[in-house]
Chimera marker file (.cmm) of the C-alpha trace (Angstrom):
<marker_set name="trace">
<marker id="1" x="117.492" y="84.341" z="104.268" r="1" g="1" b="0" radius="0.5"/>
<marker id="2" x="116.760" y="87.264" z="101.978" r="1" g="1" b="0" radius="0.5"/>
<marker id="3" x="113.161" y="86.086" z="101.641" r="1" g="1" b="0" radius="0.5"/>
<marker id="4" x="112.586" y="86.308" z="105.379" r="1" g="1" b="0" radius="0.5"/>
<marker id="5" x="114.211" y="89.739" z="105.584" r="1" g="1" b="0" radius="0.5"/>
<marker id="6" x="112.174" y="90.984" z="102.619" r="1" g="1" b="0" radius="0.5"/>
<marker id="7" x="108.978" y="89.651" z="104.231" r="1" g="1" b="0" radius="0.5"/>
<marker id="8" x="109.704" y="91.515" z="107.469" r="1" g="1" b="0" radius="0.5"/>
<marker id="9" x="110.532" y="94.746" z="105.621" r="1" g="1" b="0" radius="0.5"/>
<marker id="10" x="107.373" y="94.527" z="103.505" r="1" g="1" b="0" radius="0.5"/>
<marker id="11" x="105.253" y="93.717" z="106.537" r="1" g="1" b="0" radius="0.5"/>
<marker id="12" x="106.587" y="96.786" z="108.347" r="1" g="1" b="0" radius="0.5"/>
<marker id="13" x="106.166" y="98.968" z="105.248" r="1" g="1" b="0" radius="0.5"/>
<marker id="14" x="102.585" y="97.795" z="104.714" r="1" g="1" b="0" radius="0.5"/>
<marker id="15" x="101.525" y="98.590" z="108.300" r="1" g="1" b="0" radius="0.5"/>
<marker id="16" x="100.779" y="102.163" z="107.268" r="1" g="1" b="0" radius="0.5"/>
<marker id="17" x="98.087" y="102.860" z="104.675" r="1" g="1" b="0" radius="0.5"/>
<marker id="18" x="99.740" y="103.033" z="101.243" r="1" g="1" b="0" radius="0.5"/>
<marker id="19" x="98.465" y="103.866" z="97.799" r="1" g="1" b="0" radius="0.5"/>
<marker id="20" x="97.612" y="100.890" z="95.570" r="1" g="1" b="0" radius="0.5"/>
<marker id="21" x="100.748" y="99.424" z="94.019" r="1" g="1" b="0" radius="0.5"/>
<marker id="22" x="103.310" y="100.849" z="96.427" r="1" g="1" b="0" radius="0.5"/>
<marker id="23" x="103.810" y="97.651" z="98.430" r="1" g="1" b="0" radius="0.5"/>
<marker id="24" x="104.202" y="95.637" z="95.217" r="1" g="1" b="0" radius="0.5"/>
<marker id="25" x="106.712" y="98.215" z="93.958" r="1" g="1" b="0" radius="0.5"/>
<marker id="26" x="108.757" y="97.947" z="97.157" r="1" g="1" b="0" radius="0.5"/>
<marker id="27" x="108.688" y="94.162" z="96.762" r="1" g="1" b="0" radius="0.5"/>
<marker id="28" x="110.126" y="94.460" z="93.228" r="1" g="1" b="0" radius="0.5"/>
<marker id="29" x="112.841" y="96.859" z="94.341" r="1" g="1" b="0" radius="0.5"/>
<marker id="30" x="113.686" y="94.817" z="97.429" r="1" g="1" b="0" radius="0.5"/>
<marker id="31" x="113.721" y="91.454" z="95.677" r="1" g="1" b="0" radius="0.5"/>
<marker id="32" x="115.786" y="92.842" z="92.814" r="1" g="1" b="0" radius="0.5"/>
<marker id="33" x="118.275" y="94.391" z="95.226" r="1" g="1" b="0" radius="0.5"/>
<marker id="34" x="118.627" y="91.259" z="97.365" r="1" g="1" b="0" radius="0.5"/>
<marker id="35" x="119.066" y="89.073" z="94.268" r="1" g="1" b="0" radius="0.5"/>
<marker id="36" x="121.625" y="91.511" z="92.856" r="1" g="1" b="0" radius="0.5"/>
<marker id="37" x="123.689" y="91.213" z="96.035" r="1" g="1" b="0" radius="0.5"/>
<marker id="38" x="123.292" y="87.418" z="96.107" r="1" g="1" b="0" radius="0.5"/>
<marker id="39" x="124.418" y="87.185" z="92.478" r="1" g="1" b="0" radius="0.5"/>
<marker id="40" x="127.555" y="89.131" z="93.395" r="1" g="1" b="0" radius="0.5"/>
<marker id="41" x="128.687" y="86.243" z="95.604" r="1" g="1" b="0" radius="0.5"/>
<marker id="42" x="127.474" y="83.480" z="93.274" r="1" g="1" b="0" radius="0.5"/>
<marker id="43" x="129.783" y="82.137" z="90.602" r="1" g="1" b="0" radius="0.5"/>
<marker id="44" x="128.488" y="83.171" z="87.164" r="1" g="1" b="0" radius="0.5"/>
<marker id="45" x="127.372" y="80.528" z="84.696" r="1" g="1" b="0" radius="0.5"/>
<marker id="46" x="130.355" y="79.025" z="82.894" r="1" g="1" b="0" radius="0.5"/>
<marker id="47" x="128.871" y="79.545" z="79.421" r="1" g="1" b="0" radius="0.5"/>
<marker id="48" x="128.061" y="83.228" z="80.096" r="1" g="1" b="0" radius="0.5"/>
<marker id="49" x="130.771" y="84.434" z="82.444" r="1" g="1" b="0" radius="0.5"/>
<marker id="50" x="131.011" y="88.095" z="83.311" r="1" g="1" b="0" radius="0.5"/>
<marker id="51" x="129.255" y="90.459" z="80.916" r="1" g="1" b="0" radius="0.5"/>
<marker id="52" x="129.671" y="94.181" z="80.422" r="1" g="1" b="0" radius="0.5"/>
<marker id="53" x="130.417" y="96.501" z="83.360" r="1" g="1" b="0" radius="0.5"/>
<marker id="54" x="131.682" y="93.515" z="85.357" r="1" g="1" b="0" radius="0.5"/>
<marker id="55" x="128.211" y="92.167" z="86.084" r="1" g="1" b="0" radius="0.5"/>
<marker id="56" x="126.850" y="88.655" z="85.577" r="1" g="1" b="0" radius="0.5"/>
<marker id="57" x="123.673" y="87.807" z="83.676" r="1" g="1" b="0" radius="0.5"/>
<marker id="58" x="121.839" y="87.369" z="86.980" r="1" g="1" b="0" radius="0.5"/>
<marker id="59" x="122.774" y="90.890" z="88.017" r="1" g="1" b="0" radius="0.5"/>
<marker id="60" x="121.744" y="92.293" z="84.646" r="1" g="1" b="0" radius="0.5"/>
<marker id="61" x="118.357" y="90.613" z="85.003" r="1" g="1" b="0" radius="0.5"/>
<marker id="62" x="117.916" y="92.279" z="88.400" r="1" g="1" b="0" radius="0.5"/>
<marker id="63" x="118.489" y="95.798" z="87.053" r="1" g="1" b="0" radius="0.5"/>
<marker id="64" x="115.151" y="96.065" z="85.169" r="1" g="1" b="0" radius="0.5"/>
<marker id="65" x="113.374" y="94.673" z="88.226" r="1" g="1" b="0" radius="0.5"/>
<marker id="66" x="114.822" y="97.411" z="90.452" r="1" g="1" b="0" radius="0.5"/>
<marker id="67" x="114.195" y="100.159" z="87.892" r="1" g="1" b="0" radius="0.5"/>
<marker id="68" x="110.669" y="98.888" z="87.194" r="1" g="1" b="0" radius="0.5"/>
<marker id="69" x="109.890" y="98.777" z="90.908" r="1" g="1" b="0" radius="0.5"/>
<marker id="70" x="111.120" y="102.354" z="91.349" r="1" g="1" b="0" radius="0.5"/>
<marker id="71" x="109.051" y="103.531" z="88.369" r="1" g="1" b="0" radius="0.5"/>
<marker id="72" x="105.994" y="101.679" z="89.683" r="1" g="1" b="0" radius="0.5"/>
<marker id="73" x="106.441" y="103.236" z="93.146" r="1" g="1" b="0" radius="0.5"/>
<marker id="74" x="106.676" y="106.760" z="91.695" r="1" g="1" b="0" radius="0.5"/>
<marker id="75" x="103.665" y="106.131" z="89.457" r="1" g="1" b="0" radius="0.5"/>
<marker id="76" x="101.624" y="104.821" z="92.404" r="1" g="1" b="0" radius="0.5"/>
<marker id="77" x="102.658" y="107.783" z="94.556" r="1" g="1" b="0" radius="0.5"/>
<marker id="78" x="101.446" y="110.284" z="91.956" r="1" g="1" b="0" radius="0.5"/>
<marker id="79" x="98.164" y="108.471" z="91.329" r="1" g="1" b="0" radius="0.5"/>
<marker id="80" x="95.019" y="110.117" z="92.693" r="1" g="1" b="0" radius="0.5"/>
<marker id="81" x="92.732" y="107.461" z="94.107" r="1" g="1" b="0" radius="0.5"/>
<marker id="82" x="89.174" y="108.552" z="94.828" r="1" g="1" b="0" radius="0.5"/>
<link id1="1" id2="2" r="1" g="1" b="0" radius="0.2"/>
<link id1="2" id2="3" r="1" g="1" b="0" radius="0.2"/>
<link id1="3" id2="4" r="1" g="1" b="0" radius="0.2"/>
<link id1="4" id2="5" r="1" g="1" b="0" radius="0.2"/>
<link id1="5" id2="6" r="1" g="1" b="0" radius="0.2"/>
<link id1="6" id2="7" r="1" g="1" b="0" radius="0.2"/>
<link id1="7" id2="8" r="1" g="1" b="0" radius="0.2"/>
<link id1="8" id2="9" r="1" g="1" b="0" radius="0.2"/>
<link id1="9" id2="10" r="1" g="1" b="0" radius="0.2"/>
<link id1="10" id2="11" r="1" g="1" b="0" radius="0.2"/>
<link id1="11" id2="12" r="1" g="1" b="0" radius="0.2"/>
<link id1="12" id2="13" r="1" g="1" b="0" radius="0.2"/>
<link id1="13" id2="14" r="1" g="1" b="0" radius="0.2"/>
<link id1="14" id2="15" r="1" g="1" b="0" radius="0.2"/>
<link id1="15" id2="16" r="1" g="1" b="0" radius="0.2"/>
<link id1="16" id2="17" r="1" g="1" b="0" radius="0.2"/>
<link id1="17" id2="18" r="1" g="1" b="0" radius="0.2"/>
<link id1="18" id2="19" r="1" g="1" b="0" radius="0.2"/>
<link id1="19" id2="20" r="1" g="1" b="0" radius="0.2"/>
<link id1="20" id2="21" r="1" g="1" b="0" radius="0.2"/>
<link id1="21" id2="22" r="1" g="1" b="0" radius="0.2"/>
<link id1="22" id2="23" r="1" g="1" b="0" radius="0.2"/>
<link id1="23" id2="24" r="1" g="1" b="0" radius="0.2"/>
<link id1="24" id2="25" r="1" g="1" b="0" radius="0.2"/>
<link id1="25" id2="26" r="1" g="1" b="0" radius="0.2"/>
<link id1="26" id2="27" r="1" g="1" b="0" radius="0.2"/>
<link id1="27" id2="28" r="1" g="1" b="0" radius="0.2"/>
<link id1="28" id2="29" r="1" g="1" b="0" radius="0.2"/>
<link id1="29" id2="30" r="1" g="1" b="0" radius="0.2"/>
<link id1="30" id2="31" r="1" g="1" b="0" radius="0.2"/>
<link id1="31" id2="32" r="1" g="1" b="0" radius="0.2"/>
<link id1="32" id2="33" r="1" g="1" b="0" radius="0.2"/>
<link id1="33" id2="34" r="1" g="1" b="0" radius="0.2"/>
<link id1="34" id2="35" r="1" g="1" b="0" radius="0.2"/>
<link id1="35" id2="36" r="1" g="1" b="0" radius="0.2"/>
<link id1="36" id2="37" r="1" g="1" b="0" radius="0.2"/>
<link id1="37" id2="38" r="1" g="1" b="0" radius="0.2"/>
<link id1="38" id2="39" r="1" g="1" b="0" radius="0.2"/>
<link id1="39" id2="40" r="1" g="1" b="0" radius="0.2"/>
<link id1="40" id2="41" r="1" g="1" b="0" radius="0.2"/>
<link id1="41" id2="42" r="1" g="1" b="0" radius="0.2"/>
<link id1="42" id2="43" r="1" g="1" b="0" radius="0.2"/>
<link id1="43" id2="44" r="1" g="1" b="0" radius="0.2"/>
<link id1="44" id2="45" r="1" g="1" b="0" radius="0.2"/>
<link id1="45" id2="46" r="1" g="1" b="0" radius="0.2"/>
<link id1="46" id2="47" r="1" g="1" b="0" radius="0.2"/>
<link id1="47" id2="48" r="1" g="1" b="0" radius="0.2"/>
<link id1="48" id2="49" r="1" g="1" b="0" radius="0.2"/>
<link id1="49" id2="50" r="1" g="1" b="0" radius="0.2"/>
<link id1="50" id2="51" r="1" g="1" b="0" radius="0.2"/>
<link id1="51" id2="52" r="1" g="1" b="0" radius="0.2"/>
<link id1="52" id2="53" r="1" g="1" b="0" radius="0.2"/>
<link id1="53" id2="54" r="1" g="1" b="0" radius="0.2"/>
<link id1="54" id2="55" r="1" g="1" b="0" radius="0.2"/>
<link id1="55" id2="56" r="1" g="1" b="0" radius="0.2"/>
<link id1="56" id2="57" r="1" g="1" b="0" radius="0.2"/>
<link id1="57" id2="58" r="1" g="1" b="0" radius="0.2"/>
<link id1="58" id2="59" r="1" g="1" b="0" radius="0.2"/>
<link id1="59" id2="60" r="1" g="1" b="0" radius="0.2"/>
<link id1="60" id2="61" r="1" g="1" b="0" radius="0.2"/>
<link id1="61" id2="62" r="1" g="1" b="0" radius="0.2"/>
<link id1="62" id2="63" r="1" g="1" b="0" radius="0.2"/>
<link id1="63" id2="64" r="1" g="1" b="0" radius="0.2"/>
<link id1="64" id2="65" r="1" g="1" b="0" radius="0.2"/>
<link id1="65" id2="66" r="1" g="1" b="0" radius="0.2"/>
<link id1="66" id2="67" r="1" g="1" b="0" radius="0.2"/>
<link id1="67" id2="68" r="1" g="1" b="0" radius="0.2"/>
<link id1="68" id2="69" r="1" g="1" b="0" radius="0.2"/>
<link id1="69" id2="70" r="1" g="1" b="0" radius="0.2"/>
<link id1="70" id2="71" r="1" g="1" b="0" radius="0.2"/>
<link id1="71" id2="72" r="1" g="1" b="0" radius="0.2"/>
<link id1="72" id2="73" r="1" g="1" b="0" radius="0.2"/>
<link id1="73" id2="74" r="1" g="1" b="0" radius="0.2"/>
<link id1="74" id2="75" r="1" g="1" b="0" radius="0.2"/>
<link id1="75" id2="76" r="1" g="1" b="0" radius="0.2"/>
<link id1="76" id2="77" r="1" g="1" b="0" radius="0.2"/>
<link id1="77" id2="78" r="1" g="1" b="0" radius="0.2"/>
<link id1="78" id2="79" r="1" g="1" b="0" radius="0.2"/>
<link id1="79" id2="80" r="1" g="1" b="0" radius="0.2"/>
<link id1="80" id2="81" r="1" g="1" b="0" radius="0.2"/>
<link id1="81" id2="82" r="1" g="1" b="0" radius="0.2"/>
</marker_set>
């Protein structure tokens, strides 16, 4: 279900002219956020369990995706395209 919602959000976001890389950055942030929430309700792997700060490995793997998407969006926003 999160894939369909992410598709609709990206489609609406991409309707307006954006700088190169901004739609991809929103995809990374959106996918990372939706996976983070999904991993909250999923039982963590038995051999890993809960790691630091009460988050599972799946949630920890989503954090760099969200941060990278935010950094990519800011970088694309500041870029001057001729």
